[in-house]
C-alpha positions in Angstrom: 123.5 14.8 153.8 125.3 11.8 155.4 128.5 12.7 157.3 131.2 10.3 158.4 132.2 10.0 161.9 135.1 12.4 162.8 137.7 10.1 164.2 141.5 10.7 164.0 144.1 8.0 163.5 145.4 7.8 167.1 146.0 4.3 168.4 144.4 2.6 165.4 147.3 0.2 165.2 146.0 -1.4 168.4 142.3 -0.6 168.0 141.2 -3.6 166.0 143.1 -6.0 168.1 142.1 -4.5 171.4 138.7 -2.9 171.0 136.9 -3.2 167.7 136.8 -6.9 167.3 137.6 -7.9 170.8 140.8 -9.8 169.7 142.2 -11.4 172.8 144.8 -14.0 173.3 142.5 -15.9 175.6 139.9 -16.2 172.8 142.5 -17.7 170.4 143.7 -20.1 173.1 140.1 -21.2 173.8 139.4 -21.6 170.1 142.6 -23.7 169.6 141.6 -25.9 172.7 138.1 -26.5 171.3 139.4 -27.5 167.9 142.0 -29.7 169.5 139.4 -31.5 171.4 137.3 -32.0 168.3 140.3 -33.3 166.3 141.1 -35.8 169.1 137.5 -37.0 169.2 137.4 -37.5 165.5 140.8 -39.3 165.5 139.5 -41.6 168.2 136.7 -42.6 165.9 139.1 -43.3 163.1 138.0 -40.4 160.9 141.6 -39.3 160.1 142.1 -42.5 158.2 139.8 -41.6 155.3 141.0 -40.1 152.0 139.7 -36.8 150.8 138.2 -37.2 147.4 138.5 -34.3 145.1 135.6 -33.9 142.7 136.1 -30.3 141.9 138.4 -28.4 139.5 142.1 -28.0 140.3 142.9 -24.6 141.8 144.2 -22.1 139.3 146.9 -20.8 141.6 149.0 -23.9 141.5 152.5 -24.3 140.2 153.8 -27.8 139.6 157.5 -28.6 140.1 158.4 -25.0 140.5 157.2 -24.0 137.1 154.2 -21.9 136.4 151.7 -23.4 134.0 149.8 -21.4 131.5 147.1 -19.2 133.1 147.9 -20.5 136.5 150.0 -17.8 138.2 148.2 -14.7 139.4 144.5 -15.8 139.7 145.3 -16.6 143.3 142.6 -19.2 144.0 143.8 -22.6 145.1 141.3 -25.5 145.4 141.8 -28.7 147.4 143.2 -30.7 144.4 145.5 -33.7 144.9 144.7 -34.1 148.6 145.8 -37.5 149.7 145.0 -40.1 152.4 145.0 -38.7 155.9 144.0 -35.2 154.9 140.2 -35.8 155.4 140.5 -34.7 159.0 142.1 -31.4 158.0 139.5 -30.7 155.4 136.7 -31.5 157.8 138.0 -29.3 160.6 138.6 -26.3 158.4 135.2 -26.6 156.9 133.7 -26.7 160.4 135.9 -23.7 161.4 134.6 -21.8 158.4 131.0 -22.5 159.5 131.8 -21.4 163.1 133.3 -18.1 161.8 130.5 -17.6 159.4 127.7 -17.8 161.9 129.3 -15.2 164.2 130.5 -12.8 161.5 127.4 -12.4 159.4 128.1 -14.8 156.6 125.5 -17.2 157.9 122.4 -16.3 159.9 123.3 -15.5 163.5 124.0 -18.8 165.3 122.7 -20.6 162.2 125.3 -23.4 162.3 124.6 -24.1 165.9 120.8 -24.3 165.2 121.5 -26.6 162.3 123.5 -28.9 164.6 120.8 -29.0 167.2 118.6 -30.6 164.5 120.7 -33.7 164.7 119.6 -36.8 166.7 121.0 -36.7 170.3 123.2 -39.8 169.7 124.9 -38.1 166.8 124.1 -40.9 164.4 122.9 -38.6 161.6 125.6 -35.9 162.2 127.8 -37.1 159.3 124.8 -37.1 156.9 123.6 -33.7 157.9 127.1 -32.1 157.7 127.7 -33.8 154.3 124.5 -32.2 153.0 125.5 -28.8 154.4 129.0 -28.9 153.0 127.8 -30.1 149.5 125.2 -27.3 149.5 127.8 -24.6 150.4 130.0 -25.8 147.5 127.2 -25.8 145.0 127.6 -23.0 142.5 124.9 -20.3 142.7 123.4 -21.0 139.3 122.9 -24.7 140.2 121.5 -23.8 143.6 118.8 -21.6 142.0 117.6 -24.6 139.9 117.4 -26.9 142.9 113.8 -26.3 143.9 113.7 -29.1 146.4 116.6 -27.9 148.5 115.5 -27.6 152.1 114.8 -24.2 153.5 117.4 -24.6 156.3 120.1 -25.3 153.7 119.0 -22.4 151.5 119.6 -20.1 154.5 123.3 -20.8 154.3 123.8 -19.7 150.7 127.0 -20.4 148.7 130.6 -20.2 150.0 133.1 -18.6 147.6 136.4 -20.3 147.1 137.3 -24.0 146.8 136.9 -25.1 150.4 133.6 -27.0 149.9 134.5 -28.5 146.5 134.8 -32.3 146.6 133.5 -34.7 149.1 135.1 -35.7 152.4 134.4 -39.2 153.6 131.3 -39.8 155.7 132.2 -40.7 159.3 130.5 -42.6 162.1 130.0 -40.0 164.8 128.6 -40.2 168.3 127.0 -38.0 171.0 130.4 -36.9 172.2 131.4 -35.5 168.8 128.0 -33.8 168.6 128.5 -32.4 172.1 131.9 -30.9 171.3 130.6 -29.4 168.0 127.7 -27.8 170.0 130.2 -26.4 172.5 132.2 -25.0 169.6 129.1 -23.4 168.1 128.2 -21.8 171.4 131.6 -20.0 171.5 131.9 -16.5 170.0 134.2 -16.9 167.1 134.0 -13.3 166.1 136.5 -12.6 168.8 139.1 -15.0 167.2 141.6 -13.9 164.6 141.5 -15.9 161.3 145.3 -16.3 161.8 144.3 -19.1 164.2 143.9 -21.3 161.1 147.7 -22.0 161.0 147.7 -23.1 164.7 144.7 -25.3 164.0 146.6 -27.0 161.2 149.6 -27.6 163.3 147.4 -29.0 166.0 146.0 -31.8 163.8 149.5 -32.6 162.3 151.4 -35.2 164.2 154.9 -34.6 165.5 156.5 -36.7 162.7 154.7 -34.6 160.0 155.8 -31.4 161.6 159.4 -32.6 161.7 159.3 -33.8 158.1 157.9 -30.6 156.7 159.6 -28.2 159.1 156.2 -26.7 159.9 156.0 -24.3 162.8 153.2 -21.8 163.0 153.8 -18.4 164.4 152.0 -16.6 167.2 150.6 -13.1 166.4 153.0 -11.7 168.9 156.0 -13.1 167.0 154.5 -12.1 163.6 154.4 -8.5 164.9 158.0 -8.8 165.9 158.8 -9.3 162.3 156.5 -6.9 160.5 156.7 -3.9 162.9 160.4 -3.2 162.5 160.3 -4.4 158.9 157.7 -1.9 157.7 154.8 -1.2 160.0 156.5 1.1 162.4 157.9 3.2 159.6 154.5 3.4 157.9 152.8 4.6 161.1 155.5 7.2 161.6 155.0 8.3 158.1 151.3 8.6 158.7 151.7 10.8 161.7 154.1 13.0 159.8 151.6 13.8 157.1 148.2 13.4 158.7 147.8 17.2 159.1 148.5 17.8 155.4 145.6 16.6 153.2 147.6 16.5 150.0 150.5 14.6 151.5 148.0 12.2 153.2 146.4 11.4 149.9 149.9 10.7 148.5 150.6 8.5 151.5 147.4 6.6 150.8 148.5 6.0 147.3 151.9 4.8 148.6 150.5 2.2 150.9 148.0 0.9 148.3 151.0 0.3 146.0 153.1 -1.7 148.4 153.4 -5.4 147.7 154.2 -8.1 150.1 155.5 -11.7 149.7 155.7 -14.6 152.2 157.7 -17.3 150.3 157.0 -19.9 152.9 153.4 -18.9 153.8 152.0 -22.1 155.2 148.5 -21.3 156.3 149.0 -17.6 155.7 149.5 -16.4 159.3 151.9 -13.7 158.3 149.9 -12.5 155.3 146.7 -12.4 157.3 148.2 -10.3 160.1 150.1 -8.0 157.7 147.0 -7.4 155.6 145.0 -6.6 158.7 147.6 -4.1 159.9 147.8 -2.4 156.5 144.0 -2.0 156.4 144.0 -0.6 159.9 146.6 1.9 158.8 144.3 2.8 155.9 141.4 3.1 158.3 143.4 5.8 160.1 144.0 7.6 156.8 140.4 7.5 155.7 139.0 8.6 159.0 140.9 11.8 158.5 140.2 12.2 154.8 136.5 11.4 155.4 136.1 13.7 158.3 133.2 16.2 157.6 132.8 15.0 154.0 129.9 13.6 152.1 130.0 10.0 151.2 129.8 10.8 147.5 132.9 13.0 147.5 135.0 11.0 150.0 137.9 8.9 148.7 137.5 5.1 148.6 139.5 2.3 150.2 142.5 1.2 148.1 144.4 -1.4 150.1 143.4 -4.9 148.8 144.3 -8.5 148.9 145.9 -8.3 145.5 149.0 -6.7 147.2 149.8 -9.9 148.9 151.6 -13.0 147.6 152.5 -16.3 149.1 154.3 -19.5 148.2 153.6 -22.8 149.9 154.6 -26.3 148.8 151.6 -28.2 150.3 148.2 -27.9 148.7 146.0 -27.8 151.7 147.7 -25.0 153.6 147.3 -22.9 150.4 143.6 -23.3 150.7 143.6 -22.5 154.4 145.6 -19.3 153.7 143.0 -18.2 151.1 140.1 -18.9 153.5 141.8 -17.1 156.3 142.6 -14.1 154.2 139.1 -14.0 152.9 137.6 -14.1 156.4 140.0 -11.3 157.5 139.0 -9.2 154.5 135.3 -9.8 155.4 135.8 -8.8 159.0 137.7 -5.7 158.0 135.0 -4.9 155.5 132.4 -4.9 158.3 134.7 -2.6 160.3 134.9 -0.1 157.4 131.2 -0.2 156.9 130.6 0.5 160.6 132.9 3.5 160.3 131.9 4.9 156.9 128.4 3.6 156.1 127.2 0.9 153.7 129.2 2.3 150.8 131.8 -0.1 151.9 130.1 -3.4 151.1 131.3 -6.4 153.2 131.5 -9.7 151.4 133.6 -12.9 151.7 135.9 -13.5 148.8 139.1 -15.5 148.2 140.2 -14.3 144.8 142.5 -11.5 145.6 145.8 -12.7 147.2 148.1 -14.7 145.0 148.8 -17.9 146.9 150.9 -20.2 144.7 151.5 -23.8 145.4 155.1 -24.4 144.6 158.5 -25.3 146.0 159.7 -21.8 146.7 163.4 -22.8 146.5 162.9 -24.1 142.9 160.4 -21.5 141.7 161.4 -18.4 139.7 159.8 -15.8 141.9 159.7 -13.2 139.2 157.1 -15.4 137.4 154.7 -14.5 140.2 155.8 -10.9 141.2 158.6 -8.8 139.7 161.4 -7.2 141.6 160.2 -3.8 140.6 156.8 -4.4 142.1 157.8 -6.0 145.4 158.3 -4.0 148.6 158.8 -6.5 151.4 159.6 -10.2 151.9 158.9 -11.9 155.2 157.8 -15.1 156.9 158.8 -18.2 158.8 160.7 -20.7 156.6 160.7 -24.4 157.6 162.8 -25.3 160.6 164.7 -28.4 159.4 168.1 -28.8 160.9 170.7 -30.3 158.5 170.7 -33.6 160.3 166.9 -33.9 159.9 166.6 -32.9 156.3 165.2 -35.2 153.6 167.3 -35.8 150.5 164.9 -33.5 148.6 165.5 -30.7 151.1 169.2 -31.1 151.0 169.0 -30.9 147.2 166.9 -27.8 147.5 169.6 -26.1 149.6 172.4 -27.0 147.2 170.3 -25.7 144.3 170.1 -22.3 145.9 173.5 -22.0 147.7 175.6 -21.4 144.5 177.9 -18.6 143.6 177.9 -16.6 140.3 179.7 -19.4 138.5 177.1 -22.0 139.6 179.5 -23.6 142.1 178.1 -24.7 145.4 179.3 -22.7 148.4 181.3 -24.5 151.2 179.0 -25.7 153.9 175.9 -25.9 151.7 175.3 -29.4 153.1 175.7 -28.3 156.7 173.2 -25.5 157.1 169.6 -25.4 158.3 166.8 -25.5 155.7 165.6 -22.0 156.6 168.9 -20.5 155.5 168.0 -21.2 151.9 165.2 -18.7 152.1 167.6 -16.0 153.3 169.9 -16.7 150.3 167.0 -16.9 147.8 165.6 -13.6 149.0 169.0 -11.9 149.1 169.6 -12.9 145.4 166.1 -11.7 144.5 166.7 -8.3 146.3 169.9 -7.4 144.4 169.7 -4.0 142.9 166.4 -3.2 144.6 165.1 -1.4 147.7 163.2 -4.5 148.9 163.5 -5.3 152.6 163.2 -8.7 154.1 162.8 -10.4 157.5 162.5 -14.0 158.5 162.1 -16.0 161.7 164.8 -18.7 161.8 166.4 -21.3 164.0 169.2 -19.8 166.1 171.8 -22.1 164.4 172.3 -19.8 161.4 173.7 -17.1 163.7 176.0 -19.4 165.8 178.8 -21.8 165.6 179.9 -23.4 162.4 176.8 -22.3 160.4 177.2 -18.5 160.9 180.0 -18.1 158.4 178.6 -20.6 156.0 175.3 -18.7 155.8 176.3 -15.1 156.1 179.7 -14.8 154.4 178.3 -15.2 150.9 175.3 -13.0 151.7 177.5 -10.2 153.0 180.4 -10.5 150.5 178.7 -11.6 147.3 175.3 -10.1 147.6 175.8 -6.9 149.6 173.4 -8.0 152.3 173.2 -6.0 155.5 171.3 -6.8 158.7 169.0 -3.9 159.6 167.4 -5.4 162.8 167.4 -8.5 164.8 165.8 -10.3 167.7 168.3 -12.3 169.6 167.3 -15.8 170.7 163.8 -16.2 172.2 161.5 -19.1 173.0 158.9 -20.0 170.4 155.3 -19.7 171.3 151.9 -20.1 169.5 148.4 -21.1 170.1 148.7 -24.6 168.6 148.0 -27.8 170.5 151.2 -29.8 170.8 153.3 -26.9 169.8 156.9 -27.4 169.0 159.6 -26.4 171.5 161.9 -24.2 169.5 164.3 -21.3 170.1 164.4 -18.7 167.4 166.0 -15.5 166.1 164.5 -12.9 163.8 166.7 -11.2 161.2 165.7 -8.2 159.1 168.0 -7.5 156.1 168.4 -5.6 152.9 170.9 -3.9 150.7 170.5 -0.3 152.0 173.1 0.7 154.5 171.4 3.9 155.7 168.7 2.4 157.9 169.1 2.6 161.7 170.3 -0.7 163.0 168.4 -2.1 166.0 168.9 -5.2 168.1 166.1 -6.5 170.3 167.3 -8.5 173.3 164.5 -9.5 175.6 162.9 -6.2 176.7 166.0 -4.2 175.6 166.2 -2.2 172.4 169.8 -1.5 171.3 170.7 1.0 168.7 173.8 -0.5 166.9 176.4 0.8 164.5 176.6 -2.5 162.7 174.9 -5.9 163.2 177.1 -8.8 162.2 176.3 -12.4 161.4 176.3 -13.2 165.2 173.7 -10.5 165.9 176.4 -8.5 167.7 177.1 -4.8 167.3 180.6 -5.4 166.1 182.7 -5.9 163.0 181.7 -8.2 160.2 183.7 -11.3 161.0 183.1 -14.9 160.0 184.6 -17.3 162.6 184.9 -20.7 161.0 186.4 -24.0 162.1 190.1 -24.2 162.7 192.2 -27.3 163.3 194.7 -25.4 165.5 194.4 -22.6 168.1 195.2 -19.1 166.9 197.1 -18.5 170.2 200.0 -20.4 171.9 197.9 -22.6 174.2 197.7 -26.4 174.8 195.7 -28.3 172.3 192.1 -29.3 173.0 191.0 -32.8 171.9 188.0 -35.0 172.3 187.9 -37.7 174.9 188.1 -41.4 174.0 185.4 -42.7 171.6 184.1 -46.1 172.6 181.8 -47.1 169.8 180.9 -50.2 171.8 177.1 -50.4 172.0 177.4 -49.7 175.7 179.1 -53.0 176.5 182.3 -51.5 178.0 180.3 -49.5 180.6 179.0 -50.3 184.0 177.0 -48.3 186.5 178.0 -48.3 190.2 175.5 -51.1 191.2 176.3 -53.1 188.1 180.1 -52.8 188.8 179.6 -54.2 192.3 177.8 -57.3 191.0 180.3 -57.7 188.1 183.3 -57.7 190.4 181.7 -60.0 192.8 181.4 -62.5 190.0 184.7 -61.7 188.4 187.1 -60.1 190.9 190.1 -60.5 188.6 188.6 -57.9 186.3 189.2 -55.1 188.9 192.6 -54.1 187.4 190.9 -53.3 184.1 188.1 -51.1 185.5 188.4 -47.3 185.6 186.1 -44.5 186.4 184.8 -42.6 183.4 183.7 -39.0 182.7 181.5 -37.7 180.0 179.8 -34.3 180.3 176.9 -35.8 182.2 179.0 -37.9 184.6 181.4 -35.0 185.4 178.8 -32.3 185.9 176.4 -34.5 188.0 179.0 -36.5 189.8 177.6 -39.7 188.5 179.6 -42.9 189.4 180.1 -44.7 186.1 182.9 -47.1 185.1 184.3 -48.8 182.0 186.5 -51.7 181.0 189.8 -50.1 180.1 192.0 -52.7 178.3 194.6 -50.3 177.0 198.0 -52.0 177.3 196.4 -55.4 177.6 196.2 -58.2 175.1 193.7 -61.1 174.8 195.9 -63.5 176.8 195.8 -61.0 179.7 192.0 -61.4 180.1 191.5 -64.8 178.5 190.6 -66.3 181.8 187.9 -63.7 182.6 184.7 -65.0 180.9 182.6 -61.9 181.8 185.1 -59.6 180.2 185.4 -61.9 177.2 181.7 -61.9 176.8 181.5 -58.1 176.7 184.4 -57.9 174.3 182.7 -60.3 172.0 179.5 -58.2 172.1 181.5 -55.2 171.1 183.0 -57.1 168.2 179.5 -58.1 166.9 178.2 -54.6 167.4 181.0 -53.1 165.3 180.7 -55.7 162.6 177.0 -54.8 162.2 177.7 -51.1 161.6 177.2 -49.6 158.1 180.4 -47.6 158.6 183.6 -49.1 157.2 185.8 -47.6 159.9 183.6 -49.1 162.6 183.7 -52.5 161.0 187.5 -52.4 160.7 187.8 -51.6 164.4 186.1 -54.9 165.2 189.5 -56.5 164.8 190.5 -54.8 168.1 187.2 -55.2 170.0 188.8 -55.0 173.5 189.8 -51.3 172.9 187.9 -48.1 172.5 187.6 -47.2 168.8 189.5 -43.9 169.3 192.0 -43.6 172.2 193.4 -40.4 173.4 195.0 -41.5 176.7 197.1 -39.1 178.7 199.3 -39.6 181.7 198.9 -36.0 182.8 196.0 -34.3 184.6 193.8 -32.6 182.2 191.1 -29.9 182.1 187.8 -31.4 181.1 185.2 -29.3 179.2 181.7 -30.7 178.9 180.6 -30.7 175.2 177.0 -29.8 176.4 175.9 -27.8 179.3 172.6 -26.1 180.4 172.1 -22.5 179.4 170.9 -21.6 182.9 174.5 -21.6 184.1 176.6 -18.5 184.0 179.7 -20.7 183.7 180.2 -24.1 182.0 181.5 -26.3 184.9 185.0 -27.3 183.9 187.9 -28.4 186.0 191.0 -30.6 186.5 190.7 -34.4 186.4 193.2 -37.1 187.3 194.6 -39.2 184.4 193.2 -42.2 186.2 189.7 -41.2 185.0 188.9 -42.0 181.4 187.2 -39.1 179.5 184.8 -40.1 176.8 184.1 -38.2 173.6 181.1 -36.5 175.3 183.7 -34.2 176.8 186.7 -32.3 175.5 190.0 -32.4 177.3 193.2 -30.2 177.5 196.1 -32.3 178.6 198.9 -30.3 180.3 196.8 -27.2 180.9 197.6 -25.0 183.9 195.7 -23.0 186.4 196.2 -20.0 184.3 194.4 -21.7 181.4 191.7 -22.9 183.7 191.3 -19.3 185.0 190.8 -17.7 181.6 188.5 -20.5 180.3 186.2 -20.3 183.4 185.9 -16.5 183.2 183.0 -14.5 182.1 185.1 -13.3 179.1 185.4 -16.8 177.7 181.8 -17.6 178.6 180.6 -14.5 176.6 182.6 -15.9 173.7 181.0 -19.3 174.1 177.4 -17.9 174.3 177.8 -16.0 171.0 180.2 -18.0 168.9 179.4 -21.5 170.1 176.6 -23.6 168.7 173.5 -24.7 170.7 171.5 -27.8 171.3 168.1 -26.1 171.6 169.2 -23.3 173.8 171.9 -25.2 175.8 175.6 -24.7 175.2 177.4 -26.9 172.7 181.1 -26.3 173.1 183.2 -26.8 170.0 187.0 -27.0 170.0 187.4 -26.1 166.3 185.1 -23.0 166.4 185.1 -21.9 170.1 188.5 -22.9 171.6 190.7 -22.7 168.5 189.4 -19.2 167.6 189.4 -17.8 171.1 191.8 -14.8 171.4 193.7 -15.1 174.6 195.1 -12.0 176.3 198.7 -11.0 176.1 199.9 -11.2 179.7 203.0 -10.7 181.8 204.4 -13.5 184.1 202.9 -11.6 187.0 199.5 -11.3 185.4 199.6 -15.0 184.6 200.4 -15.8 188.3 197.7 -13.6 189.6 195.0 -15.2 187.3 196.3 -18.7 188.4 196.0 -17.8 192.1 192.4 -16.6 191.6 191.6 -19.7 189.6 192.9 -21.7 192.5 190.5 -19.7 194.7 187.6 -21.0 192.6 188.7 -24.6 193.0 189.1 -24.1 196.8 185.6 -22.5 197.0 184.2 -25.6 195.2 186.1 -27.9 197.6 184.2 -26.4 200.6 181.1 -28.3 199.3 182.4 -31.9 198.7 178.9 -33.4 198.8 177.5 -31.1 196.1 177.8 -31.8 192.4 178.9 -29.2 189.9 175.3 -29.2 188.7 174.2 -28.0 192.1 177.1 -25.6 192.6 176.4 -23.9 189.3 172.7 -23.8 189.5 172.0 -20.0 189.8 169.5 -20.7 192.6 172.0 -22.8 194.6 175.4 -21.3 194.0 177.1 -20.6 197.3 178.2 -17.0 198.0 181.8 -18.1 198.5 181.9 -19.6 195.0 180.2 -16.5 193.5 182.8 -14.3 195.2 185.7 -16.3 193.9 184.4 -16.1 190.3 183.8 -12.4 190.6 187.4 -11.8 191.6 188.6 -14.0 188.8 186.4 -12.3 186.3 187.7 -8.8 187.2 191.3 -9.9 186.9 190.7 -11.6 183.5 188.8 -8.5 182.3 191.8 -6.4 183.3 194.2 -8.6 181.4 192.3 -7.8 178.2 192.5 -4.1 178.9 188.7 -3.7 179.6 188.3 -0.8 181.9 185.7 -0.6 184.7 182.4 0.7 183.4 183.5 0.4 179.8 181.8 -2.9 179.1 178.1 -2.9 179.7 177.2 -6.4 178.4 178.6 -9.7 177.3 177.8 -8.7 173.7 180.2 -5.7 174.2 182.9 -8.0 175.4 182.5 -10.2 172.4 182.6 -7.2 170.1 186.0 -6.3 171.6 187.1 -9.9 171.3 186.2 -10.0 167.6 188.4 -7.0 167.0 191.2 -8.8 168.9 190.5 -12.0 166.9 191.0 -10.0 163.6 194.3 -8.6 164.9 195.5 -12.0 166.1 194.9 -13.5 162.7 196.7 -10.7 161.0 199.8 -11.5 163.1 199.8 -15.3 162.2 
């Protein structure tokens, strides 16, 4: 009597990745590099220019224009219909990738694809023809293959490939020995060690940068996928498994539970999230079955229940839908082999693509319940497109407006100023109402910062009862794709239940929170929007002068010397200028400043007149009415905010590596541009508070970002900043310590602020001066020593003070 191996469930969540299939990051990186080299070689030969001709049936998992057609939704198989010009390379590469997986995982004879390639001529001249025959053979239905008596033996060995990958004909190319050599190198690599989730990274690798920007496509590394699904559901399921593993009856019920869970990725792309989530659920089931099977006969042991039919995905592009199906099928096949090795041949391994429901549709226009009902669904997760509002197409902007509507159908404020990914949060939140569904998405950091945070989260919190359950604060994007995007992200897990433990992940730290607000802070639910005036009695902050000149008013140091040598009479109209870059880096830059002058004053200065005329023509060519109107005064900056008083300058943008944004006092003789903000009439006390760690903590959380660098906003950051209530003595003490910071800087006259505030170069004297100032400002807010453990804790306290300040207005 056959007995199954007695293995318990310990460490199974890591077993497949680490031991069973040899899944290693290095293998994925090598695979991505090989396919990247192949794609470059094919593009060099012009192969990417050919159209992909579909001669097969349209996939029956498609949804057109967001509406499900009769008999379409639910079958889950998507063929390569409607593929257009430029997609031939993608089709070719994924077909090759399938063959590489197939020869190393048992779908083909061992190393069969490599042997077939070695039958080509050394110069690669017949490679296209031989691959064309192989691909056509793999797509040929079984019944037709059986009638083809003249089909060569080497092609018969490969059999038929299920799914639509080999339906239709890709164009024949003209390949060479280099292409053949790379393919042979690919075939010599062990693809059984590579996760099928690499398909998404491959697809990104062959997309050019413009395509990625237009579609918002960013494929997620397995590490980041696990950051989403582990706190969303996987950790809880494993904990549940360990609680019941010793009780057979409860373990059987647990098995039923996990086989009834349903998962949706409404922006699934090439299926990366679904592939990894399916694998992890099957590994959990493996742990269950190894205990239930222990010491039992195969005939009486329970069977596997987790299946691809529990997984759903929406994707707007046709070809990624197909890649997702192939990747899921390959993962299912690999896992089937693993189960067979554990329990015997009763678990038959076969490659199939008909289980998961991958629907081609615009997820923001689609009625999700036509695919999976609220009652059925358990979890929603994924990585929606990363398209900032300034980079969105008209169609994407219309998508957002169609989703961001209140109960009366009215568009929410700010719908036109939010990132594309935010629409998925809103669509999911509406779908989740009245259910226990939990969701988590990767997103751009923008939706939890600056102006966007209240636009996105206020309606979710107040109108839909959304609560954040866990969050990963900003982290740098990474994946295995060639030419991967440089993006900084957050992960937000949310639902309507308020009883889940709240967890914030910040780097390596795990913080148990009482409440996670829109800014991913353990603090009150506040929504800090734009304000035209400061909430406290402080001097107004304004932008510097806006030139709108095409660059013709400005001169570099060398250019100025030559200019004045030719036209010395212009010297009285030249002033030094500061934007953020010039101020921080001590760059000598100048401008023509003709405020107070009139054309007769510079009519005898031809070089000045020449530049003024160029400004006039530049403004007249603008599509903006306001700019064209300003052409009537071409000798002046378009917007002038001159001041006869010293002012504090605050750079609009500053590197995130700095603990403090370098700000300081500037003489009114220096012209500030609109790349900086200014506070005319500010005092040392104001400088001291603004350059303190308290204010910087506020900036880092409330302010927006350019990538990960600081973007200072007067309307969101400064005008909402809650200043401390201080006595005259406290004000004087802060002012004195602020002067100490300026004096510490003055000790290094040859160093720019960029150097002085580089963490690796900051002089000890300046650090000491800032530390003393920080302590005094902290004291003015009533923060006690040891009470505040992090900047986030400071901001949580400031948010409470912000609420109280508003109540007093």
